[in-house]
BAVO-676774 format. One record per residue: residue number from 1; x, y, z of N, C-alpha, C, O, CB in turn; residue in three letters. Coordinates in steps of 0.001 Angstrom, whole numbers, plus 500000, padded with zeros to 6 digits. Glycine has a CB too. Layout:
BEGIN
@nr NUM n_c1 X n_c2 Y n_c3 Z ca_c1 X ca_c2 Y ca_c3 Z c_c1 X c_c2 Y c_c3 Z o_c1 X o_c2 Y o_c3 Z cb_c1 X cb_c2 Y cb_c3 Z rest ALA
...
***
This chain:
BEGIN
@nr 1 n_c1 500780 n_c2 498767 n_c3 499943 ca_c1 499982 ca_c2 500076 ca_c3 499988 c_c1 500850 c_c2 501197 c_c3 499929 o_c1 501834 o_c2 501231 o_c3 500669 cb_c1 499133 cb_c2 500218 cb_c3 501230 rest UNK
@nr 2 n_c1 500600 n_c2 502133 n_c3 499124 ca_c1 501347 ca_c2 503449 ca_c3 498993 c_c1 501121 c_c2 504301 c_c3 500182 o_c1 499986 o_c2 504350 o_c3 500655 cb_c1 500917 cb_c2 504237 cb_c3 497732 rest UNK
@nr 3 n_c1 502094 n_c2 504979 n_c3 500715 ca_c1 502018 ca_c2 505926 ca_c3 501815 c_c1 501505 c_c2 507320 c_c3 501267 o_c1 502031 o_c2 507850 o_c3 500288 cb_c1 503448 cb_c2 506063 cb_c3 502515 rest UNK
@nr 4 n_c1 500540 n_c2 507832 n_c3 501897 ca_c1 500090 ca_c2 509121 ca_c3 501522 c_c1 499980 c_c2 510073 c_c3 502632 o_c1 500026 o_c2 509635 o_c3 503782 cb_c1 498852 cb_c2 509023 cb_c3 500875 rest UNK
@nr 5 n_c1 499828 n_c2 511419 n_c3 502399 ca_c1 499743 ca_c2 512328 ca_c3 503447 c_c1 498303 c_c2 512196 c_c3 504153 o_c1 497319 o_c2 511855 o_c3 503496 cb_c1 500019 cb_c2 513759 cb_c3 502892 rest UNK
@nr 6 n_c1 498241 n_c2 512459 n_c3 505400 ca_c1 496970 ca_c2 512500 ca_c3 506061 c_c1 496034 c_c2 513603 c_c3 505402 o_c1 496507 o_c2 514588 o_c3 504836 cb_c1 497194 cb_c2 512776 cb_c3 507586 rest UNK
@nr 7 n_c1 494654 n_c2 513361 n_c3 505520 ca_c1 493825 ca_c2 514369 ca_c3 504914 c_c1 493809 c_c2 515641 c_c3 505667 o_c1 493438 o_c2 516675 o_c3 505111 cb_c1 492471 cb_c2 513886 cb_c3 504769 rest UNK
@nr 8 n_c1 494184 n_c2 515623 n_c3 506875 ca_c1 494181 ca_c2 516931 ca_c3 507717 c_c1 495325 c_c2 517618 c_c3 507762 o_c1 495534 o_c2 518254 o_c3 508795 cb_c1 493865 cb_c2 516741 cb_c3 509044 rest UNK
@nr 9 n_c1 496220 n_c2 517660 n_c3 506800 ca_c1 497481 ca_c2 518474 ca_c3 506859 c_c1 497332 c_c2 519674 c_c3 505858 o_c1 496599 o_c2 519695 o_c3 504870 cb_c1 498794 cb_c2 517558 cb_c3 506480 rest UNK
@nr 10 n_c1 498167 n_c2 520673 n_c3 506302 ca_c1 498288 ca_c2 521912 ca_c3 505550 c_c1 499774 c_c2 522244 c_c3 505218 o_c1 500647 o_c2 522134 o_c3 506079 cb_c1 497647 cb_c2 523064 cb_c3 506352 rest UNK
@nr 11 n_c1 500037 n_c2 522653 n_c3 503947 ca_c1 501436 ca_c2 522984 ca_c3 503711 c_c1 501776 c_c2 524255 c_c3 504303 o_c1 501001 o_c2 525211 o_c3 504277 cb_c1 501758 cb_c2 523014 cb_c3 502287 rest UNK
@nr 12 n_c1 502971 n_c2 524287 n_c3 504862 ca_c1 503442 ca_c2 525527 ca_c3 505547 c_c1 504795 c_c2 526083 c_c3 505065 o_c1 505177 o_c2 527210 o_c3 505380 cb_c1 503548 cb_c2 525258 cb_c3 507021 rest UNK
@nr 13 n_c1 505558 n_c2 525175 n_c3 504223 ca_c1 506861 ca_c2 525556 ca_c3 503733 c_c1 507264 c_c2 524709 c_c3 502623 o_c1 506772 o_c2 523596 o_c3 502435 cb_c1 507872 cb_c2 525504 cb_c3 504787 rest UNK
@nr 14 n_c1 508248 n_c2 525283 n_c3 501815 ca_c1 508779 ca_c2 524489 ca_c3 500736 c_c1 510153 c_c2 524894 c_c3 500480 o_c1 510480 o_c2 526079 o_c3 500532 cb_c1 507965 cb_c2 524605 cb_c3 499500 rest UNK
@nr 15 n_c1 511052 n_c2 523867 n_c3 500179 ca_c1 512491 ca_c2 524167 ca_c3 499813 c_c1 512554 c_c2 524736 c_c3 498486 o_c1 511568 o_c2 524743 o_c3 497749 cb_c1 513385 cb_c2 522931 cb_c3 499858 rest UNK
@nr 16 n_c1 513700 n_c2 525223 n_c3 498146 ca_c1 513952 ca_c2 525704 ca_c3 496720 c_c1 514141 c_c2 524377 c_c3 495914 o_c1 514157 o_c2 523306 o_c3 496521 cb_c1 515322 cb_c2 526735 cb_c3 496592 rest UNK
@nr 17 n_c1 514280 n_c2 524430 n_c3 494600 ca_c1 514374 ca_c2 523365 ca_c3 493739 c_c1 515843 c_c2 522959 c_c3 493805 o_c1 516722 o_c2 523818 o_c3 493749 cb_c1 513879 cb_c2 523721 cb_c3 492324 rest UNK
@nr 18 n_c1 516123 n_c2 521646 n_c3 493924 ca_c1 517508 ca_c2 521002 ca_c3 493971 c_c1 517595 c_c2 520185 c_c3 492687 o_c1 516624 o_c2 519700 o_c3 492107 cb_c1 517743 cb_c2 520039 cb_c3 495318 rest UNK
@nr 19 n_c1 518948 n_c2 520082 n_c3 492286 ca_c1 519273 ca_c2 519179 ca_c3 491192 c_c1 520289 c_c2 518180 c_c3 491757 o_c1 520612 o_c2 518211 o_c3 492945 cb_c1 519841 cb_c2 519961 cb_c3 489920 rest UNK
@nr 20 n_c1 520776 n_c2 517316 n_c3 490908 ca_c1 521808 ca_c2 516371 ca_c3 491364 c_c1 523086 c_c2 517081 c_c3 491790 o_c1 523857 o_c2 516539 o_c3 492582 cb_c1 522126 cb_c2 515368 cb_c3 490262 rest UNK
@nr 21 n_c1 523312 n_c2 518247 n_c3 491291 ca_c1 524463 ca_c2 519024 ca_c3 491541 c_c1 524356 c_c2 519917 c_c3 492839 o_c1 525340 o_c2 520263 o_c3 493492 cb_c1 524717 cb_c2 519869 cb_c3 490333 rest UNK
@nr 22 n_c1 523069 n_c2 520246 n_c3 493134 ca_c1 522744 ca_c2 521174 ca_c3 494369 c_c1 522137 c_c2 520562 c_c3 495482 o_c1 521882 o_c2 521249 o_c3 496472 cb_c1 521846 cb_c2 522257 cb_c3 494023 rest UNK
@nr 23 n_c1 521873 n_c2 519372 n_c3 495452 ca_c1 521140 ca_c2 518738 ca_c3 496671 c_c1 522151 c_c2 518853 c_c3 497941 o_c1 523320 o_c2 518475 o_c3 497875 cb_c1 520728 cb_c2 517054 cb_c3 496352 rest UNK
@nr 24 n_c1 521611 n_c2 519373 n_c3 499008 ca_c1 522432 ca_c2 519500 ca_c3 500134 c_c1 522916 c_c2 518169 c_c3 500696 o_c1 522229 o_c2 517148 o_c3 500727 cb_c1 521721 cb_c2 520243 cb_c3 501143 rest UNK
@nr 25 n_c1 524135 n_c2 518280 n_c3 501123 ca_c1 524783 ca_c2 516950 ca_c3 501630 c_c1 524020 c_c2 516316 c_c3 502788 o_c1 524007 o_c2 515100 o_c3 502980 cb_c1 526273 cb_c2 517201 cb_c3 502123 rest UNK
@nr 26 n_c1 523364 n_c2 517238 n_c3 503574 ca_c1 522463 ca_c2 516746 ca_c3 504681 c_c1 521376 c_c2 515728 c_c3 504230 o_c1 521069 o_c2 514740 o_c3 504897 cb_c1 521754 cb_c2 517954 cb_c3 505331 rest UNK
@nr 27 n_c1 520831 n_c2 516059 n_c3 503053 ca_c1 519762 ca_c2 515159 ca_c3 502535 c_c1 520296 c_c2 513868 c_c3 502079 o_c1 519528 o_c2 512907 o_c3 502049 cb_c1 519016 cb_c2 515790 cb_c3 501404 rest UNK
@nr 28 n_c1 521501 n_c2 513734 n_c3 501724 ca_c1 522037 ca_c2 512457 ca_c3 501260 c_c1 522347 c_c2 511531 c_c3 502397 o_c1 522594 o_c2 510347 o_c3 502170 cb_c1 523271 cb_c2 512670 cb_c3 500441 rest UNK
@nr 29 n_c1 522343 n_c2 512026 n_c3 503620 ca_c1 522626 ca_c2 511139 ca_c3 504805 c_c1 521286 c_c2 511032 c_c3 505602 o_c1 520331 o_c2 511788 o_c3 505417 cb_c1 523850 cb_c2 511750 cb_c3 505759 rest UNK
@nr 30 n_c1 521319 n_c2 509981 n_c3 506535 ca_c1 520039 ca_c2 509792 ca_c3 507369 c_c1 519769 c_c2 511076 c_c3 508109 o_c1 520637 o_c2 511632 o_c3 508783 cb_c1 520164 cb_c2 508568 cb_c3 508430 rest UNK
@nr 31 n_c1 518562 n_c2 511526 n_c3 507968 ca_c1 518015 ca_c2 512807 ca_c3 508715 c_c1 516494 c_c2 512602 c_c3 508950 o_c1 515899 o_c2 511619 o_c3 508508 cb_c1 518262 cb_c2 514234 cb_c3 507812 rest UNK
@nr 32 n_c1 515933 n_c2 513531 n_c3 509630 ca_c1 514504 ca_c2 513423 ca_c3 509872 c_c1 513875 c_c2 514867 c_c3 509929 o_c1 514566 o_c2 515863 o_c3 510142 cb_c1 514240 cb_c2 512622 cb_c3 511220 rest UNK
@nr 33 n_c1 512546 n_c2 514907 n_c3 509726 ca_c1 511791 ca_c2 516136 ca_c3 510015 c_c1 511593 c_c2 516295 c_c3 511393 o_c1 511955 o_c2 515438 o_c3 512198 cb_c1 510509 cb_c2 516174 cb_c3 509364 rest UNK
@nr 34 n_c1 510986 n_c2 517445 n_c3 511745 ca_c1 510559 ca_c2 517634 ca_c3 513216 c_c1 509368 c_c2 516658 c_c3 513483 o_c1 508674 o_c2 516230 o_c3 512561 cb_c1 510094 cb_c2 519224 cb_c3 513533 rest UNK
@nr 35 n_c1 509167 n_c2 516325 n_c3 514808 ca_c1 508161 ca_c2 515347 ca_c3 515111 c_c1 506754 c_c2 515755 c_c3 514585 o_c1 505919 o_c2 514861 o_c3 514449 cb_c1 508122 cb_c2 515127 cb_c3 516609 rest UNK
@nr 36 n_c1 506454 n_c2 516945 n_c3 514303 ca_c1 505053 ca_c2 517293 ca_c3 513761 c_c1 504968 c_c2 517481 c_c3 512347 o_c1 503901 o_c2 517740 o_c3 511789 cb_c1 504530 cb_c2 518517 cb_c3 514356 rest UNK
@nr 37 n_c1 506126 n_c2 517353 n_c3 511711 ca_c1 506235 ca_c2 517757 ca_c3 510206 c_c1 506305 c_c2 516556 c_c3 509292 o_c1 507196 o_c2 515708 o_c3 509345 cb_c1 507529 cb_c2 518638 cb_c3 509938 rest UNK
@nr 38 n_c1 505185 n_c2 516555 n_c3 508365 ca_c1 505144 ca_c2 515607 ca_c3 507270 c_c1 505895 c_c2 516289 c_c3 506131 o_c1 506072 o_c2 517507 o_c3 506166 cb_c1 503650 cb_c2 515205 cb_c3 506866 rest UNK
@nr 39 n_c1 506341 n_c2 515541 n_c3 505124 ca_c1 506995 ca_c2 516101 ca_c3 504049 c_c1 506551 c_c2 515337 c_c3 502655 o_c1 506105 o_c2 514190 o_c3 502616 cb_c1 508541 cb_c2 516024 cb_c3 504339 rest UNK
@nr 40 n_c1 506732 n_c2 516077 n_c3 501680 ca_c1 506497 ca_c2 515527 ca_c3 500285 c_c1 507568 c_c2 515816 c_c3 499469 o_c1 507856 o_c2 516993 o_c3 499247 cb_c1 505286 cb_c2 516041 cb_c3 499629 rest UNK
@nr 41 n_c1 508268 n_c2 514811 n_c3 498938 ca_c1 509347 ca_c2 514970 ca_c3 497898 c_c1 508648 c_c2 514901 c_c3 496549 o_c1 508035 o_c2 513916 o_c3 496137 cb_c1 510504 cb_c2 513825 cb_c3 498015 rest UNK
@nr 42 n_c1 508813 n_c2 516107 n_c3 495874 ca_c1 508188 ca_c2 516276 ca_c3 494534 c_c1 509300 c_c2 516261 c_c3 493531 o_c1 510173 o_c2 517129 o_c3 493560 cb_c1 507342 cb_c2 517613 cb_c3 494418 rest UNK
@nr 43 n_c1 509291 n_c2 515266 n_c3 492616 ca_c1 510332 ca_c2 515142 ca_c3 491572 c_c1 509682 c_c2 515715 c_c3 490298 o_c1 508637 o_c2 515242 o_c3 489852 cb_c1 510835 cb_c2 513593 cb_c3 491367 rest UNK
@nr 44 n_c1 510322 n_c2 516737 n_c3 489732 ca_c1 509816 ca_c2 517331 ca_c3 488446 c_c1 510695 c_c2 516897 c_c3 487169 o_c1 510282 o_c2 517084 o_c3 486025 cb_c1 509821 cb_c2 518938 cb_c3 488583 rest UNK
@nr 45 n_c1 511853 n_c2 516345 n_c3 487431 ca_c1 512568 ca_c2 515805 ca_c3 486320 c_c1 513447 c_c2 514768 c_c3 486692 o_c1 514037 o_c2 514922 o_c3 487762 cb_c1 513286 cb_c2 516783 cb_c3 485643 rest UNK
@nr 46 n_c1 513677 n_c2 513672 n_c3 485994 ca_c1 514477 ca_c2 512570 ca_c3 486210 c_c1 513973 c_c2 511727 c_c3 487418 o_c1 512769 o_c2 511582 o_c3 487631 cb_c1 515874 cb_c2 513028 cb_c3 486397 rest UNK
@nr 47 n_c1 514845 n_c2 511232 n_c3 488123 ca_c1 514456 ca_c2 510282 ca_c3 489307 c_c1 515414 c_c2 510394 c_c3 490528 o_c1 516578 o_c2 510790 o_c3 490464 cb_c1 514470 cb_c2 508744 cb_c3 488815 rest UNK
@nr 48 n_c1 514773 n_c2 509999 n_c3 491627 ca_c1 515425 ca_c2 510158 ca_c3 492951 c_c1 515273 c_c2 508855 c_c3 493663 o_c1 514187 o_c2 508282 o_c3 493589 cb_c1 514807 cb_c2 511341 cb_c3 493799 rest UNK
@nr 49 n_c1 516270 n_c2 508322 n_c3 494356 ca_c1 516116 ca_c2 507194 ca_c3 495231 c_c1 515789 c_c2 507701 c_c3 496691 o_c1 516573 o_c2 508449 o_c3 497275 cb_c1 517423 cb_c2 506315 cb_c3 495198 rest UNK
@nr 50 n_c1 514627 n_c2 507279 n_c3 497255 ca_c1 514251 ca_c2 507620 ca_c3 498543 c_c1 514253 c_c2 506533 c_c3 499327 o_c1 513569 o_c2 505556 o_c3 499019 cb_c1 513065 cb_c2 508228 cb_c3 498613 rest UNK
@nr 51 n_c1 515049 n_c2 506554 n_c3 500485 ca_c1 515204 ca_c2 505401 ca_c3 501422 c_c1 514777 c_c2 505827 c_c3 502781 o_c1 515373 o_c2 506742 o_c3 503349 cb_c1 516669 cb_c2 504871 cb_c3 501469 rest UNK
@nr 52 n_c1 513719 n_c2 505175 n_c3 503359 ca_c1 513245 ca_c2 505389 ca_c3 504710 c_c1 513820 c_c2 504236 c_c3 505567 o_c1 513945 o_c2 503096 o_c3 505119 cb_c1 511652 cb_c2 505444 cb_c3 504766 rest UNK
@nr 53 n_c1 514157 n_c2 504588 n_c3 506801 ca_c1 514706 ca_c2 503560 ca_c3 507762 c_c1 513962 c_c2 502287 c_c3 507763 o_c1 512733 o_c2 502290 o_c3 507832 cb_c1 514707 cb_c2 504081 cb_c3 509160 rest UNK
@nr 54 n_c1 514648 n_c2 501196 n_c3 507688 ca_c1 514021 ca_c2 499842 ca_c3 507689 c_c1 513040 c_c2 499561 c_c3 506572 o_c1 512199 o_c2 498674 o_c3 506722 cb_c1 513315 cb_c2 499634 cb_c3 508964 rest UNK
@nr 55 n_c1 513104 n_c2 500254 n_c3 505490 ca_c1 512261 ca_c2 500124 ca_c3 504244 c_c1 513189 c_c2 499854 c_c3 503060 o_c1 514375 o_c2 500185 o_c3 503051 cb_c1 511387 cb_c2 501453 cb_c3 503974 rest UNK
@nr 56 n_c1 512568 n_c2 499235 n_c3 502071 ca_c1 513351 ca_c2 499123 ca_c3 500702 c_c1 513415 c_c2 500551 c_c3 500089 o_c1 512488 o_c2 501352 o_c3 500211 cb_c1 512581 cb_c2 498059 cb_c3 499601 rest UNK
@nr 57 n_c1 514572 n_c2 500819 n_c3 499420 ca_c1 514589 ca_c2 502050 ca_c3 498689 c_c1 513413 c_c2 502245 c_c3 497664 o_c1 512921 o_c2 501256 o_c3 497121 cb_c1 515886 cb_c2 502132 cb_c3 497982 rest UNK
@nr 58 n_c1 512975 n_c2 503465 n_c3 497405 ca_c1 511876 ca_c2 503615 ca_c3 496528 c_c1 512489 c_c2 504661 c_c3 495367 o_c1 513105 o_c2 505692 o_c3 495636 cb_c1 510488 cb_c2 504192 cb_c3 497381 rest UNK
@nr 59 n_c1 512230 n_c2 504239 n_c3 494207 ca_c1 512597 ca_c2 505154 ca_c3 493057 c_c1 511510 c_c2 506077 c_c3 492757 o_c1 510440 o_c2 505600 o_c3 492377 cb_c1 512934 cb_c2 504381 cb_c3 491789 rest UNK
@nr 60 n_c1 511646 n_c2 507322 n_c3 492878 ca_c1 510568 ca_c2 508343 ca_c3 492686 c_c1 510877 c_c2 509002 c_c3 491331 o_c1 511881 o_c2 509708 o_c3 491234 cb_c1 510521 cb_c2 509453 cb_c3 493908 rest UNK
@nr 61 n_c1 510124 n_c2 508820 n_c3 490363 ca_c1 510302 ca_c2 509403 ca_c3 488966 c_c1 509472 c_c2 510745 c_c3 488800 o_c1 508488 o_c2 510946 o_c3 489511 cb_c1 509815 cb_c2 508316 cb_c3 487842 rest UNK
@nr 62 n_c1 509858 n_c2 511588 n_c3 487917 ca_c1 509240 ca_c2 512782 ca_c3 487560 c_c1 507656 c_c2 512581 c_c3 487532 o_c1 507113 o_c2 511594 o_c3 487036 cb_c1 509806 cb_c2 513249 cb_c3 486199 rest UNK
@nr 63 n_c1 507024 n_c2 513593 n_c3 488100 ca_c1 505572 ca_c2 513555 ca_c3 488133 c_c1 505012 c_c2 512808 c_c3 489287 o_c1 503796 o_c2 512729 o_c3 489462 cb_c1 505062 cb_c2 512972 cb_c3 486908 rest UNK
@nr 64 n_c1 505929 n_c2 512229 n_c3 490118 ca_c1 505510 ca_c2 511442 ca_c3 491303 c_c1 506136 c_c2 512048 c_c3 492525 o_c1 506993 o_c2 512924 o_c3 492415 cb_c1 505912 cb_c2 509938 cb_c3 491177 rest UNK
@nr 65 n_c1 505710 n_c2 511584 n_c3 493729 ca_c1 506202 ca_c2 512191 ca_c3 495015 c_c1 506322 c_c2 511026 c_c3 495948 o_c1 505733 o_c2 509957 o_c3 495793 cb_c1 505215 cb_c2 513342 cb_c3 495618 rest UNK
@nr 66 n_c1 507191 n_c2 511342 n_c3 497000 ca_c1 507386 ca_c2 510367 ca_c3 498156 c_c1 507038 c_c2 511102 c_c3 499423 o_c1 507341 o_c2 512284 o_c3 499582 cb_c1 508900 cb_c2 509795 cb_c3 498241 rest UNK
@nr 67 n_c1 506408 n_c2 510398 n_c3 500308 ca_c1 505870 ca_c2 510969 ca_c3 501563 c_c1 506922 c_c2 510707 c_c3 502585 o_c1 507489 o_c2 509617 o_c3 502663 cb_c1 504464 cb_c2 510346 cb_c3 501990 rest UNK
@nr 68 n_c1 507200 n_c2 511816 n_c3 503444 ca_c1 508150 ca_c2 511720 ca_c3 504613 c_c1 507241 c_c2 511703 c_c3 505805 o_c1 506352 o_c2 512540 o_c3 505968 cb_c1 509235 cb_c2 512954 cb_c3 504693 rest UNK
@nr 69 n_c1 507499 n_c2 510705 n_c3 506643 ca_c1 506742 ca_c2 510489 ca_c3 507851 c_c1 507489 c_c2 511309 c_c3 508886 o_c1 508719 o_c2 511315 o_c3 508911 cb_c1 506615 cb_c2 508940 cb_c3 508245 rest UNK
@nr 70 n_c1 506697 n_c2 512050 n_c3 509800 ca_c1 507290 ca_c2 512798 ca_c3 510895 c_c1 508300 c_c2 512124 c_c3 511652 o_c1 508058 o_c2 511014 o_c3 512126 cb_c1 506320 cb_c2 513203 cb_c3 511781 rest UNK
@nr 71 n_c1 509443 n_c2 512700 n_c3 511819 ca_c1 510551 ca_c2 512220 ca_c3 512741 c_c1 511169 c_c2 510917 c_c3 512320 o_c1 511914 o_c2 510335 o_c3 513109 cb_c1 510027 cb_c2 512048 cb_c3 514160 rest UNK
@nr 72 n_c1 510889 n_c2 510371 n_c3 511018 ca_c1 511432 ca_c2 509081 ca_c3 510688 c_c1 512672 c_c2 509377 c_c3 509845 o_c1 512683 o_c2 510230 o_c3 508958 cb_c1 510378 cb_c2 508159 cb_c3 509929 rest UNK
@nr 73 n_c1 513692 n_c2 508632 n_c3 510173 ca_c1 514977 ca_c2 508810 ca_c3 509461 c_c1 514703 c_c2 508342 c_c3 507990 o_c1 513984 o_c2 507394 o_c3 507674 cb_c1 516201 cb_c2 507948 cb_c3 510175 rest UNK
@nr 74 n_c1 515393 n_c2 509160 n_c3 507150 ca_c1 515283 ca_c2 508901 ca_c3 505624 c_c1 516418 c_c2 509623 c_c3 504986 o_c1 517053 o_c2 510476 o_c3 505606 cb_c1 513868 cb_c2 509414 cb_c3 504977 rest UNK
@nr 75 n_c1 516686 n_c2 509288 n_c3 503734 ca_c1 517686 ca_c2 509892 ca_c3 502852 c_c1 517295 c_c2 509788 c_c3 501478 o_c1 516363 o_c2 509057 o_c3 501143 cb_c1 519001 cb_c2 509290 cb_c3 503015 rest UNK
@nr 76 n_c1 518042 n_c2 510574 n_c3 500550 ca_c1 517687 ca_c2 510592 ca_c3 499182 c_c1 519038 c_c2 510526 c_c3 498496 o_c1 520074 o_c2 510848 o_c3 499078 cb_c1 516814 cb_c2 511856 cb_c3 498775 rest UNK
@nr 77 n_c1 518993 n_c2 510063 n_c3 497134 ca_c1 520118 ca_c2 509913 ca_c3 496352 c_c1 519677 c_c2 510187 c_c3 494946 o_c1 518779 o_c2 509488 o_c3 494478 cb_c1 520747 cb_c2 508556 cb_c3 496526 rest UNK
@nr 78 n_c1 520233 n_c2 511157 n_c3 494213 ca_c1 519900 ca_c2 511326 ca_c3 492762 c_c1 520142 c_c2 510111 c_c3 491975 o_c1 521146 o_c2 509450 o_c3 492242 cb_c1 520686 cb_c2 512436 cb_c3 492152 rest UNK
@nr 79 n_c1 519310 n_c2 509713 n_c3 490990 ca_c1 519555 ca_c2 508701 ca_c3 490178 c_c1 519665 c_c2 509234 c_c3 488787 o_c1 518759 o_c2 509105 o_c3 487963 cb_c1 518562 cb_c2 507691 cb_c3 490328 rest UNK
@nr 80 n_c1 520871 n_c2 509874 n_c3 488533 ca_c1 521224 ca_c2 510552 ca_c3 487332 c_c1 520672 c_c2 512027 c_c3 487463 o_c1 520598 o_c2 512582 o_c3 488559 cb_c1 520639 cb_c2 509780 cb_c3 486059 rest UNK
@nr 81 n_c1 520322 n_c2 512577 n_c3 486383 ca_c1 519870 ca_c2 514037 ca_c3 486290 c_c1 518489 c_c2 514055 c_c3 487051 o_c1 517631 o_c2 513199 o_c3 486835 cb_c1 519713 cb_c2 514582 cb_c3 484656 rest UNK
@nr 82 n_c1 518333 n_c2 515044 n_c3 487919 ca_c1 517127 ca_c2 515154 ca_c3 488721 c_c1 516868 c_c2 516517 c_c3 489101 o_c1 517787 o_c2 517308 o_c3 489315 cb_c1 517194 cb_c2 514333 cb_c3 489912 rest UNK
@nr 83 n_c1 515482 n_c2 516864 n_c3 489207 ca_c1 515159 ca_c2 518105 ca_c3 489797 c_c1 514013 c_c2 517846 c_c3 490759 o_c1 513029 o_c2 517194 o_c3 490410 cb_c1 514811 cb_c2 519165 cb_c3 488734 rest UNK
@nr 84 n_c1 514150 n_c2 518365 n_c3 491979 ca_c1 513062 ca_c2 518099 ca_c3 492987 c_c1 512931 c_c2 519189 c_c3 494011 o_c1 513842 o_c2 520013 o_c3 494097 cb_c1 513314 cb_c2 516785 cb_c3 493718 rest UNK
@nr 85 n_c1 511928 n_c2 519268 n_c3 494761 ca_c1 511842 ca_c2 520009 ca_c3 496045 c_c1 511037 c_c2 519299 c_c3 496994 o_c1 510349 o_c2 518329 o_c3 496677 cb_c1 511288 cb_c2 521368 cb_c3 495879 rest UNK
@nr 86 n_c1 511120 n_c2 519812 n_c3 498268 ca_c1 510428 ca_c2 519222 ca_c3 499402 c_c1 509416 c_c2 520179 c_c3 499949 o_c1 509730 o_c2 521341 o_c3 500204 cb_c1 511403 cb_c2 518817 cb_c3 500483 rest UNK
@nr 87 n_c1 508163 n_c2 519696 n_c3 500143 ca_c1 507047 ca_c2 520549 ca_c3 500649 c_c1 506878 c_c2 519992 c_c3 502096 o_c1 506956 o_c2 518783 o_c3 502316 cb_c1 505622 cb_c2 520444 cb_c3 499708 rest UNK
@nr 88 n_c1 506647 n_c2 520897 n_c3 503063 ca_c1 506445 ca_c2 520541 ca_c3 504465 c_c1 505010 c_c2 520823 c_c3 504933 o_c1 504465 o_c2 521905 o_c3 504716 cb_c1 507433 cb_c2 521304 cb_c3 505339 rest UNK
@nr 89 n_c1 504414 n_c2 519799 n_c3 505589 ca_c1 503081 ca_c2 520113 ca_c3 506030 c_c1 502840 c_c2 519624 c_c3 507546 o_c1 503504 o_c2 518727 o_c3 508065 cb_c1 502051 cb_c2 519439 cb_c3 505038 rest UNK
@nr 90 n_c1 501870 n_c2 520285 n_c3 508148 ca_c1 501561 ca_c2 519977 ca_c3 509554 c_c1 500111 c_c2 519721 c_c3 509611 o_c1 499353 o_c2 520214 o_c3 508776 cb_c1 501971 cb_c2 521118 cb_c3 510537 rest UNK
@nr 91 n_c1 499664 n_c2 518892 n_c3 510664 ca_c1 498280 ca_c2 518578 ca_c3 510824 c_c1 497556 c_c2 519758 c_c3 511425 o_c1 498047 o_c2 520497 o_c3 512278 cb_c1 498106 cb_c2 517346 cb_c3 511675 rest UNK
@nr 92 n_c1 496333 n_c2 519876 n_c3 510903 ca_c1 495476 ca_c2 521027 ca_c3 511353 c_c1 494519 c_c2 520439 c_c3 512398 o_c1 494376 o_c2 519225 o_c3 512542 cb_c1 494651 cb_c2 521728 cb_c3 510108 rest UNK
@nr 93 n_c1 493886 n_c2 521345 n_c3 513103 ca_c1 493048 ca_c2 520829 ca_c3 514202 c_c1 491627 c_c2 520865 c_c3 513778 o_c1 490760 o_c2 520338 o_c3 514476 cb_c1 493235 cb_c2 521634 cb_c3 515500 rest UNK
@nr 94 n_c1 491350 n_c2 521470 n_c3 512653 ca_c1 489925 ca_c2 521608 ca_c3 512221 c_c1 489628 c_c2 520622 c_c3 511105 o_c1 488504 o_c2 520575 o_c3 510606 cb_c1 489615 cb_c2 523072 cb_c3 511736 rest UNK
***
């Protein structure tokens, strides 16, 4: 079953667009979001390998996205030429 964002989240921030040459080194190593922050990795060109802790790596191709679970360790790796950004979401109370 594919992971998806909960229905009650709202976007509050977005990174700039990264490429295989500009992806920050911190994203290539295990890291996590804040405990309340969901994320969405949006690939606009090429492909990216997204690895969540204790999960099989997932190849995200252009036009698709990967969900980041709050506070879960994960990392990314370019799979050739790629362009992507990350959107951040938090749960709403209404």
